[in-house]
FIDREN-619335 format. One record per residue (C-alpha): residue in three letters; residue number from 0; x, y, z. Coordinates in steps of 0.1 Angstrom, whole numbers, plus 5000, padded with zeros to 4 digits. Example, Ala and Ser with C-alpha at 12.3 -4.5 7.8 and 13.67 -1.06 7.14 Angstrom:
2
   drennu   lumba      X      Y      Z
      ala       0   5123   4955   5078
      ser       1   5137   4989   5071
% end
This chain:
707
   drennu   lumba      X      Y      Z
      met       0   5781   3424   5076
      pro       1   5807   3452   5077
      pro       2   5807   3472   5109
      thr       3   5785   3503   5110
      arg       4   5804   3535   5108
      lys       5   5795   3562   5134
      pro       6   5779   3593   5118
      asn       7   5808   3615   5131
      thr       8   5836   3594   5114
      ser       9   5847   3597   5078
      ala      10   5873   3577   5058
      pro      11   5893   3594   5030
      arg      12   5873   3600   4999
      thr      13   5870   3571   4974
      val      14   5898   3579   4950
      ser      15   5921   3558   4928
      pro      16   5959   3560   4932
      thr      17   5959   3585   4903
      gly      18   5933   3608   4918
      val      19   5902   3597   4899
      gly      20   5872   3599   4922
      tyr      21   5841   3577   4922
      glu      22   5812   3572   4945
      gly      23   5820   3537   4956
      pro      24   5796   3509   4961
      lys      25   5759   3517   4968
      asp      26   5757   3487   4991
      gly      27   5781   3464   5010
      arg      28   5817   3471   5019
      asp      29   5840   3499   5009
      pro      30   5864   3485   4984
      arg      31   5893   3499   5004
      ala      32   5883   3480   5035
      gln      33   5888   3444   5043
      ala      34   5866   3422   5021
      gly      35   5848   3389   5027
      asp      36   5840   3370   5059
      lys      37   5868   3344   5058
      leu      38   5902   3349   5073
      thr      39   5929   3350   5046
      thr      40   5966   3358   5041
      pro      41   5975   3391   5025
      asn      42   5974   3373   4992
      gly      43   5938   3361   4997
      val      44   5945   3325   5007
      arg      45   5919   3313   5032
      ile      46   5934   3302   5066
      pro      47   5919   3274   5088
      asp      48   5939   3282   5120
      thr      49   5957   3314   5131
      asp      50   5963   3303   5167
      his      51   5990   3277   5162
      ser      52   6023   3276   5143
      leu      53   6030   3248   5119
      lys      54   6052   3224   5140
      ala      55   6068   3190   5136
      gly      56   6045   3174   5162
      pro      57   6027   3192   5191
      arg      58   6060   3197   5210
      gly      59   6083   3199   5180
      pro      60   6101   3228   5164
      val      61   6082   3253   5142
      leu      62   6087   3246   5105
      leu      63   6102   3271   5081
      glu      64   6075   3263   5056
      asp      65   6048   3281   5077
      phe      66   6043   3309   5053
      his      67   6013   3322   5073
      leu      68   6034   3326   5105
      arg      69   6061   3344   5085
      glu      70   6036   3368   5068
      lys      71   6017   3375   5100
      ile      72   6047   3382   5121
      met      73   6065   3402   5094
      his      74   6035   3426   5091
      phe      75   6032   3429   5129
      asp      76   6069   3438   5131
      his      77   6064   3466   5107
      glu      78   6031   3480   5119
      arg      79   6048   3511   5133
      ile      80   6065   3535   5109
      pro      81   6092   3559   5120
      glu      82   6075   3587   5140
      arg      83   6079   3623   5129
      val      84   6111   3640   5140
      val      85   6089   3669   5151
      his      86   6051   3670   5156
      ala      87   6050   3633   5164
      arg      88   6021   3637   5189
      gly      89   5991   3646   5169
      ser      90   5953   3644   5164
      gly      91   5933   3650   5132
      ala      92   5898   3654   5118
      his      93   5881   3658   5084
      gly      94   5861   3688   5074
      val      95   5852   3713   5048
      phe      96   5864   3747   5038
      thr      97   5840   3772   5022
      ala      98   5854   3802   5004
      tyr      99   5836   3835   5008
      gly     100   5848   3847   4974
      thr     101   5863   3879   4990
      ala     102   5898   3868   4979
      ser     103   5890   3868   4942
      lys     104   5907   3902   4937
      val     105   5940   3889   4949
      thr     106   5942   3853   4939
      arg     107   5932   3830   4910
      ala     108   5932   3800   4934
      ala     109   5897   3787   4932
      val     110   5899   3772   4968
      leu     111   5900   3808   4980
      ala     112   5885   3829   4953
      glu     113   5853   3810   4942
      lys     114   5824   3821   4963
      gly     115   5806   3792   4980
      leu     116   5831   3766   4968
      glu     117   5834   3738   4993
      thr     118   5867   3720   4995
      pro     119   5873   3689   5016
      val     120   5901   3691   5041
      phe     121   5920   3671   5067
      val     122   5935   3689   5096
      arg     123   5962   3676   5119
      phe     124   5970   3693   5152
      ser     125   6002   3684   5171
      thr     126   6029   3693   5196
      val     127   6064   3699   5184
      leu     128   6088   3683   5209
      gly     129   6072   3653   5224
      ser     130   6071   3617   5211
      arg     131   6039   3600   5200
      gly     132   6034   3588   5236
      ser     133   6038   3622   5253
      ala     134   6011   3642   5269
      asp     135   5989   3667   5250
      thr     136   5990   3695   5275
      val     137   6028   3702   5278
      arg     138   6040   3737   5272
      asp     139   6049   3737   5235
      thr     140   6041   3751   5201
      arg     141   6012   3735   5184
      gly     142   6010   3725   5148
      phe     143   5979   3734   5128
      ala     144   5984   3717   5094
      thr     145   5955   3717   5068
      lys     146   5954   3697   5037
      phe     147   5930   3712   5011
      tyr     148   5919   3686   4985
      thr     149   5912   3713   4959
      lys     150   5900   3707   4924
      glu     151   5933   3721   4911
      gly     152   5955   3698   4932
      thr     153   5965   3695   4969
      trp     154   5973   3727   4989
      asp     155   5989   3722   5023
      leu     156   5988   3752   5047
      val     157   6013   3740   5073
      ala     158   6006   3764   5102
      asn     159   6014   3768   5139
      asn     160   5995   3783   5168
      ile     161   6024   3808   5172
      pro     162   6029   3832   5143
      val     163   6067   3832   5145
      phe     164   6095   3807   5144
      phe     165   6126   3802   5167
      ile     166   6149   3806   5137
      gln     167   6152   3827   5106
      asp     168   6170   3802   5084
      ala     169   6161   3765   5079
      ile     170   6198   3755   5082
      lys     171   6193   3759   5120
      phe     172   6164   3735   5121
      pro     173   6185   3705   5133
      asp     174   6201   3727   5159
      val     175   6169   3741   5175
      ile     176   6152   3707   5175
      his     177   6183   3689   5189
      ala     178   6184   3715   5217
      gly     179   6147   3712   5225
      lys     180   6145   3674   5224
      pro     181   6154   3654   5255
      his     182   6191   3654   5265
      pro     183   6207   3626   5245
      asp     184   6225   3610   5274
      his     185   6194   3603   5296
      glu     186   6165   3610   5271
      ile     187   6151   3634   5298
      pro     188   6130   3655   5299
      gln     189   6103   3644   5275
      ala     190   6082   3669   5257
      gln     191   6095   3699   5277
      ser     192   6116   3730   5270
      ala     193   6124   3734   5307
      his     194   6160   3722   5305
      asp     195   6195   3734   5299
      thr     196   6201   3726   5262
      phe     197   6170   3744   5251
      trp     198   6177   3776   5270
      asp     199   6213   3774   5261
      phe     200   6204   3775   5224
      val     201   6177   3802   5225
      thr     202   6198   3825   5247
      leu     203   6228   3822   5223
      his     204   6206   3826   5192
      thr     205   6186   3856   5203
      glu     206   6165   3855   5171
      ala     207   6145   3829   5191
      thr     208   6135   3854   5217
      his     209   6102   3863   5201
      his     210   6090   3827   5197
      ala     211   6102   3819   5232
      ile     212   6081   3846   5249
      trp     213   6050   3835   5229
      asn     214   6057   3799   5242
      met     215   6061   3812   5277
      ser     216   6027   3830   5274
      asp     217   5994   3813   5277
      arg     218   5996   3804   5240
      gly     219   6020   3776   5250
      ile     220   5992   3757   5268
      pro     221   5960   3760   5248
      arg     222   5927   3750   5264
      ser     223   5917   3731   5233
      tyr     224   5926   3728   5197
      arg     225   5891   3744   5192
      thr     226   5902   3775   5210
      met     227   5936   3779   5193
      glu     228   5946   3804   5166
      gly     229   5966   3792   5136
      phe     230   5992   3812   5116
      gly     231   6009   3804   5083
      val     232   6040   3821   5098
      his     233   6056   3828   5064
      thr     234   6047   3855   5039
      phe     235   6032   3840   5007
      arg     236   6026   3856   4973
      leu     237   5991   3855   4958
      val     238   5985   3859   4921
      asn     239   5952   3870   4905
      asp     240   5937   3864   4870
      asp     241   5955   3895   4857
      arg     242   5989   3882   4870
      glu     243   5989   3910   4896
      thr     244   6005   3900   4929
      val     245   6003   3908   4966
      leu     246   6021   3894   4997
      val     247   6000   3879   5024
      lys     248   6001   3862   5058
      phe     249   5975   3835   5066
      his     250   5955   3835   5099
      trp     251   5931   3809   5114
      lys     252   5906   3826   5138
      pro     253   5887   3802   5161
      lys     254   5849   3808   5164
      leu     255   5851   3801   5202
      gly     256   5879   3826   5208
      val     257   5915   3820   5220
      his     258   5916   3804   5254
      ser     259   5943   3786   5274
      leu     260   5947   3763   5304
      thr     261   5961   3774   5336
      trp     262   5995   3760   5344
      glu     263   5981   3738   5372
      glu     264   5954   3725   5349
      ala     265   5980   3716   5323
      gln     266   6000   3696   5348
      ile     267   5970   3678   5362
      ala     268   5958   3669   5327
      ala     269   5992   3655   5318
      gly     270   5988   3631   5347
      val     271   5952   3621   5348
      asp     272   5943   3625   5311
      pro     273   5974   3628   5288
      asp     274   5950   3626   5258
      phe     275   5932   3658   5270
      his     276   5933   3677   5237
      arg     277   5928   3646   5215
      arg     278   5897   3636   5235
      asp     279   5883   3671   5235
      leu     280   5886   3673   5197
      tyr     281   5870   3638   5191
      glu     282   5842   3643   5216
      ser     283   5832   3677   5204
      ile     284   5827   3664   5169
      glu     285   5808   3634   5182
      ala     286   5785   3658   5201
      gly     287   5779   3679   5170
      ala     288   5798   3709   5184
      phe     289   5819   3711   5152
      pro     290   5851   3731   5156
      glu     291   5851   3762   5134
      trp     292   5876   3788   5122
      glu     293   5877   3817   5098
      leu     294   5906   3819   5074
      gly     295   5919   3854   5070
      ile     296   5947   3872   5053
      gln     297   5968   3902   5060
      val     298   5975   3918   5026
      phe     299   6006   3938   5017
      pro     300   6018   3955   4985
      asp     301   6043   3933   4966
      thr     302   6072   3958   4966
      pro     303   6108   3951   4957
      glu     304   6118   3957   4993
      glu     305   6092   3931   5006
      thr     306   6087   3952   5038
      phe     307   6056   3968   5054
      glu     308   6057   3997   5078
      gly     309   6094   3989   5084
      ile     310   6088   3952   5091
      asp     311   6107   3927   5069
      leu     312   6081   3904   5055
      leu     313   6107   3877   5048
      asp     314   6117   3874   5085
      pro     315   6098   3845   5101
      thr     316   6105   3858   5136
      lys     317   6084   3889   5129
      ile     318   6047   3896   5129
      val     319   6028   3925   5114
      pro     320   6004   3938   5141
      glu     321   5968   3935   5131
      glu     322   5963   3972   5140
      leu     323   5986   3980   5110
      ala     324   5972   3954   5086
      pro     325   5938   3940   5096
      val     326   5930   3903   5090
      gln     327   5905   3901   5062
      pro     328   5882   3870   5064
      ile     329   5882   3849   5032
      gly     330   5866   3816   5042
      lys     331   5853   3792   5069
      leu     332   5867   3759   5081
      val     333   5844   3734   5099
      leu     334   5857   3701   5112
      asn     335   5828   3677   5111
      ala     336   5841   3641   5110
      asn     337   5866   3621   5130
      pro     338   5890   3597   5114
      thr     339   5879   3561   5108
      asn     340   5914   3548   5115
      phe     341   5941   3568   5133
      phe     342   5971   3551   5117
      ala     343   5957   3552   5081
      glu     344   5948   3588   5083
      thr     345   5962   3609   5112
      glu     346   5996   3591   5113
      gln     347   6001   3586   5076
      val     348   5990   3621   5065
      ala     349   6019   3639   5049
      phe     350   6021   3677   5047
      his     351   6045   3698   5026
      thr     352   6049   3735   5024
      gly     353   6057   3732   4987
      his     354   6023   3717   4980
      leu     355   6008   3748   4964
      val     356   5981   3754   4937
      pro     357   5979   3781   4909
      gly     358   5974   3815   4925
      ile     359   5995   3808   4956
      glu     360   6033   3811   4955
      gly     361   6061   3810   4981
      thr     362   6086   3838   4988
      asn     363   6123   3840   4995
      asp     364   6118   3836   5032
      pro     365   6149   3814   5040
      leu     366   6130   3793   5065
      leu     367   6102   3786   5040
      gln     368   6128   3778   5013
      gly     369   6144   3752   5035
      arg     370   6111   3737   5047
      asn     371   6102   3731   5010
      phe     372   6132   3708   5008
      ser     373   6128   3692   5043
      tyr     374   6092   3682   5042
      leu     375   6095   3662   5010
      asp     376   6126   3646   5022
      thr     377   6112   3634   5055
      gln     378   6082   3617   5039
      leu     379   6105   3595   5019
      ser     380   6119   3582   5052
      arg     381   6087   3579   5071
      leu     382   6064   3565   5045
      gly     383   6088   3543   5026
      gly     384   6093   3558   4992
      pro     385   6082   3584   4967
      asn     386   6046   3571   4963
      phe     387   6033   3584   4996
      thr     388   6008   3606   4977
      gln     389   5990   3574   4967
      ile     390   5981   3566   5004
      pro     391   5944   3573   5006
      ile     392   5946   3602   5031
      asn     393   5972   3619   5009
      arg     394   5956   3613   4975
      pro     395   5947   3644   4956
      his     396   5911   3649   4945
      ala     397   5923   3661   4911
      pro     398   5935   3638   4883
      val     399   5971   3628   4884
      asn     400   5992   3622   4852
      asp     401   6028   3628   4862
      asn     402   6049   3604   4842
      thr     403   6065   3590   4874
      arg     404   6068   3553   4876
      asp     405   6076   3524   4899
      gly     406   6093   3529   4933
      phe     407   6083   3515   4966
      his     408   6045   3511   4972
      gln     409   6035   3519   4937
      his     410   5997   3512   4936
      ala     411   5988   3525   4902
      val     412   5989   3501   4872
      his     413   6002   3524   4845
      gln     414   5994   3520   4808
      gly     415   6012   3531   4777
      gln     416   6047   3530   4766
      ala     417   6060   3565   4769
      pro     418   6063   3578   4805
      tyr     419   6081   3609   4792
      thr     420   6073   3643   4776
      pro     421   6074   3651   4748
      asn     422   6065   3618   4730
      ser     423   6049   3606   4699
      val     424   6044   3569   4709
      asp     425   6014   3576   4731
      gly     426   6000   3604   4710
      gly     427   6019   3630   4730
      ser     428   5999   3625   4762
      pro     429   6003   3639   4788
      phe     430   6006   3675   4776
      pro     431   6019   3705   4795
      ala     432   5992   3730   4807
      asp     433   5997   3767   4802
      trp     434   5982   3796   4822
      ser     435   5949   3796   4804
      glu     436   5945   3758   4810
      gly     437   5951   3762   4848
      gly     438   5989   3754   4847
      tyr     439   6010   3764   4877
      val     440   6029   3793   4860
      gln     441   6051   3813   4883
      val     442   6050   3851   4880
      pro     443   6084   3862   4868
      arg     444   6105   3880   4893
      ala     445   6141   3892   4893
      val     446   6167   3874   4914
      his     447   6201   3890   4919
      gly     448   6228   3893   4945
      glu     449   6262   3880   4955
      val     450   6265   3843   4966
      gly     451   6272   3841   5003
      arg     452   6260   3829   5037
      ser     453   6244   3860   5051
      ala     454   6211   3876   5061
      pro     455   6196   3911   5056
      ala     456   6205   3937   5083
      ser     457   6168   3939   5091
      phe     458   6170   3904   5105
      asp     459   6192   3916   5133
      asp     460   6164   3932   5153
      his     461   6156   3904   5179
      phe     462   6140   3924   5207
      ser     463   6116   3951   5196
      gln     464   6088   3926   5188
      pro     465   6091   3905   5219
      ala     466   6089   3937   5239
      met     467   6058   3947   5220
      phe     468   6042   3913   5226
      tyr     469   6048   3915   5264
      lys     470   6037   3951   5266
      ser     471   6005   3943   5247
      leu     472   5993   3916   5272
      thr     473   5970   3922   5302
      ser     474   5986   3923   5336
      ile     475   5972   3888   5343
      glu     476   5988   3874   5311
      gln     477   6021   3891   5319
      gln     478   6021   3874   5353
      his     479   6017   3841   5336
      val     480   6047   3849   5314
      ile     481   6067   3857   5345
      asp     482   6057   3825   5362
      ala     483   6065   3804   5331
      tyr     484   6100   3819   5327
      thr     485   6107   3814   5364
      phe     486   6097   3777   5362
      glu     487   6115   3770   5330
      leu     488   6148   3787   5339
      gly     489   6145   3773   5375
      lys     490   6147   3738   5359
      cys     491   6181   3747   5344
      phe     492   6213   3737   5362
      glu     493   6239   3759   5345
      gln     494   6241   3793   5362
      ser     495   6255   3809   5331
      ile     496   6224   3800   5311
      lys     497   6201   3816   5336
      glu     498   6222   3847   5337
      arg     499   6222   3850   5299
      ala     500   6184   3846   5299
      leu     501   6180   3874   5324
      met     502   6201   3897   5301
      ile     503   6177   3890   5273
      leu     504   6146   3896   5295
      ala     505   6161   3929   5306
      arg     506   6159   3939   5269
      ile     507   6122   3931   5268
      asp     508   6109   3946   5301
      glu     509   6124   3957   5334
      lys     510   6096   3943   5356
      leu     511   6096   3909   5337
      cys     512   6134   3906   5343
      ala     513   6132   3917   5379
      gln     514   6105   3893   5389
      val     515   6121   3863   5371
      ala     516   6154   3872   5387
      ala     517   6138   3873   5422
      gly     518   6123   3839   5416
      leu     519   6156   3825   5405
      gly     520   6175   3842   5434
      leu     521   6198   3860   5410
      pro     522   6206   3897   5406
      val     523   6191   3918   5379
      pro     524   6215   3926   5351
      lys     525   6227   3962   5352
      lys     526   6231   3988   5325
      ile     527   6208   3970   5301
      lys     528   6178   3991   5289
      ala     529   6146   3976   5277
      glu     530   6134   3983   5242
      lys     531   6110   4012   5238
      val     532   6077   3999   5226
      arg     533   6063   4023   5199
      leu     534   6031   4003   5193
      glu     535   6009   3980   5215
      ser     536   5988   3954   5198
      pro     537   5956   3946   5217
      ala     538   5949   3919   5192
      leu     539   5976   3898   5209
      arg     540   5957   3896   5241
      gln     541   5937   3865   5250
      ile     542   5918   3881   5279
      lys     543   5891   3903   5263
      pro     544   5858   3917   5275
      thr     545   5839   3901   5246
      pro     546   5819   3869   5253
      phe     547   5823   3840   5229
      pro     548   5800   3811   5219
      ile     549   5799   3782   5243
      asp     550   5796   3753   5217
      gly     551   5811   3721   5232
      arg     552   5817   3736   5267
      ile     553   5811   3711   5295
      val     554   5794   3718   5328
      gly     555   5797   3693   5356
      val     556   5768   3690   5380
      val     557   5777   3675   5414
      ala     558   5747   3654   5425
      gly     559   5738   3623   5444
      pro     560   5709   3600   5452
      lys     561   5688   3628   5468
      ala     562   5697   3655   5442
      asp     563   5671   3678   5426
      leu     564   5669   3660   5392
      lys     565   5642   3684   5379
      gly     566   5666   3712   5385
      ile     567   5694   3694   5366
      ala     568   5670   3688   5337
      thr     569   5662   3726   5337
      leu     570   5698   3735   5336
      arg     571   5706   3709   5309
      lys     572   5679   3722   5286
      ala     573   5691   3758   5288
      leu     574   5728   3749   5283
      glu     575   5722   3724   5255
      ala     576   5702   3750   5236
      glu     577   5734   3771   5235
      gly     578   5755   3741   5224
      ala     579   5770   3732   5258
      gln     580   5770   3698   5275
      val     581   5760   3688   5310
      lys     582   5777   3658   5328
      val     583   5764   3645   5361
      ile     584   5790   3638   5388
      ala     585   5781   3616   5417
      pro     586   5797   3594   5444
      his     587   5790   3562   5424
      gly     588   5782   3553   5388
      gly     589   5748   3542   5374
      gln     590   5716   3562   5374
      leu     591   5700   3587   5397
      val     592   5662   3582   5399
      ser     593   5635   3603   5414
      gly     594   5600   3593   5403
      lys     595   5600   3597   5365
      asp     596   5632   3617   5365
      val     597   5664   3599   5356
      glu     598   5699   3612   5352
      ile     599   5728   3590   5341
      val     600   5760   3595   5361
      glu     601   5788   3601   5336
      arg     602   5815   3609   5361
      thr     603   5821   3597   5396
      phe     604   5841   3614   5424
      ala     605   5868   3588   5416
      thr     606   5869   3594   5378
      gly     607   5860   3631   5375
      arg     608   5885   3659   5378
      ser     609   5880   3696   5375
      ile     610   5901   3699   5343
      glu     611   5875   3685   5320
      phe     612   5848   3709   5331
      asp     613   5845   3745   5321
      ala     614   5822   3752   5350
      ile     615   5809   3731   5380
      val     616   5775   3735   5397
      val     617   5764   3718   5429
      ala     618   5728   3706   5428
      asp     619   5703   3709   5457
      gly     620   5704   3676   5476
      ala     621   5740   3668   5467
      pro     622   5759   3648   5494
      lys     623   5770   3667   5525
      asp     624   5794   3640   5537
      gly     625   5825   3661   5531
      asp     626   5839   3637   5505
      phe     627   5874   3652   5499
      arg     628   5873   3642   5462
      ala     629   5843   3664   5456
      leu     630   5858   3692   5477
      val     631   5891   3691   5459
      met     632   5873   3692   5425
      leu     633   5855   3724   5435
      gln     634   5887   3739   5450
      glu     635   5906   3733   5418
      ala     636   5878   3748   5397
      phe     637   5878   3778   5420
      arg     638   5916   3782   5417
      his     639   5914   3779   5380
      leu     640   5889   3808   5378
      lys     641   5861   3787   5364
      gly     642   5824   3793   5368
      ile     643   5812   3778   5401
      gly     644   5775   3775   5410
      ala     645   5751   3759   5435
      trp     646   5714   3760   5441
      gly     647   5694   3752   5472
      asp     648   5715   3735   5499
      gly     649   5742   3728   5474
      val     650   5757   3761   5487
      glu     651   5767   3742   5519
      val     652   5790   3721   5498
      leu     653   5807   3752   5484
      arg     654   5812   3765   5519
      ala     655   5826   3731   5530
      ala     656   5852   3735   5502
      gly     657   5861   3770   5515
      ile     658   5844   3788   5486
      tyr     659   5826   3820   5495
      pro     660   5792   3821   5477
      lys     661   5796   3857   5468
      ala     662   5831   3855   5454
      pro     663   5836   3866   5418
      gly     664   5823   3841   5393
      val     665   5803   3821   5419
      ile     666   5766   3818   5410
      thr     667   5740   3807   5435
      gly     668   5702   3805   5437
      lys     669   5673   3789   5456
      lys     670   5665   3768   5426
      ala     671   5679   3759   5391
      ser     672   5661   3788   5374
      ala     673   5663   3803   5339
      ala     674   5682   3832   5355
      met     675   5708   3809   5370
      ala     676   5712   3791   5337
      ala     677   5717   3825   5319
      glu     678   5744   3835   5344
      thr     679   5762   3802   5339
      ile     680   5760   3807   5301
      ala     681   5775   3842   5305
      ala     682   5803   3828   5327
      leu     683   5812   3802   5301
      gly     684   5812   3828   5274
      met     685   5839   3847   5293
      his     686   5860   3815   5297
      arg     687   5871   3824   5332
      ala     688   5862   3847   5361
      trp     689   5893   3869   5358
      asp     690   5881   3892   5386
      arg     691   5888   3863   5410
      thr     692   5925   3863   5402
      pro     693   5936   3884   5433
      leu     694   5918   3859   5456
      val     695   5936   3828   5444
      asn     696   5971   3814   5437
      ala     697   5976   3784   5415
      ser     698   5997   3767   5443
      met     699   5972   3773   5472
      val     700   5939   3758   5483
      pro     701   5915   3788   5488
      pro     702   5910   3796   5525
      thr     703   5876   3792   5541
      val     704   5859   3826   5540
      ser     705   5829   3832   5562
      ala     706   5800   3852   5550
% end
């Protein structure tokens, strides 16, 4: 019998190499999976023994005629394809996008315009710099690439969690990636920007300043893919049924809000759980806490200048503040199924900024123009040839009849004699499709200008928006930016690079520059004035007074053999009703039993760490033996501003860890009551106890405070 697939996993849709869908078998195996119960060669020849090579005698040489050995080893030698030059470390999931219909006035693309239309999607999240084996929680930009299998063809929205790029022109792509990757002599450091070549490049190319400060903010270390915004970065052109056009920027807004890790959490996770983000994504889907985002657009008039409020819409290092152009929601994305096979889906999925559908067009953004060339070119290298769109995860869910033939990995068995247009031999098929038949017909637009290697004068402003970004942050977030710059530049060896970076920071904010300079032990540059910030954008802040849903949040409960299991059950019931999870932490694995009450120990003091919990509560009856592992876990959670709680004599464990029961964000009670559960839910909704910030420092164990 074929293995039973988990309810939360989903293979690519059953589609032929040419995009024709069918339901697949009612019973038995999926035709794309391995078939039969007997071991065979790739050609279907049954094999009696796969443990021993064909030899001339038991101790003799292996014979060249052993075709099974040759085929088996050959395939094993080629099981790994070249990893992506960038975005090599990734995770993915299947889902569905549902259009609200609110975009029908600005685009004819059914995926966005048709109210209630559900479109299957596959989303791949990733880091930029690291290799496939790097850690999830490094400070880096995250990719947020979505493949929409629309009824009009495949649309790829290749987004990031940062709305701007390091560069304005794609010709610099090799330079910025070469600078950010490990140094070529030692292949060090892996998956980090804290080194000389990166800061050398971004301080010499000051157009990178805006992206760099976003990366140095909390955005560079997201708490989860589920709490991460996504941005299409570029400006696109939408076309409606009347051939009217507008310019837009795409935004993904997470249901759970935008939240990040603390720097210490990110470092701990990279060591004890380098798959932190991947695991969080998979486990949330398994638990039914499906990640969810709204897709929104900022809409701008399509004027010849292609600017809005003085902001050049073709400059990928600029944003348009949401206060000037609100994000209008147009659809909802829900990820509801994990991949069946990581390689077949997450690794082989191929995105391309040029994969557009009727109603969505590109613009003259020079970075977008270059990406349209680069993405297609890299798939030819990674996936072995021009037929990568026939790989199941990449197959369109619309019929394909493209007249292309042959090439590596051609899976289709083409018919007919005339793979060209026009023809009379095959009755003229396939026929071109015009506008009324859903053809991709570009809206005419004038193109003029002198040939040359240049950029508009508006591209020369490299500092006003970084200054706006920094000024818009809360004081806590600003301190995190200061700490990040101090760390990153402190890892550089070349003094001139540090000094050049300080000159750039002086253009952004005087306090930012002064504090980083103090941390580096360098003087503050003189006679450099910071940019005047004309507009602050509160939308750029992550720390907000608004509570968010707690779906998928995890609460750890410290317990032991004598713990109050009824209290744990009470807390679990209230939290699970809000979509959160409870995991019991005890000195040893197994079960905790008290009469009819049973709790399964999911984490021990040896395997649990504060980073995987959004709050930690100590149960009445928890061990009072001063186990340092439990105390360190609580101290870390306290330093990371997470919700901390205890009921009954569990408060004694908090005190042993040096945690004052009346400190901000610490919840205590005589028993695990509904009121205590409500306080815990409220704490989770705020993500962190920001009021505790003055009491802690990420590098210090909190001191013991008496009542």
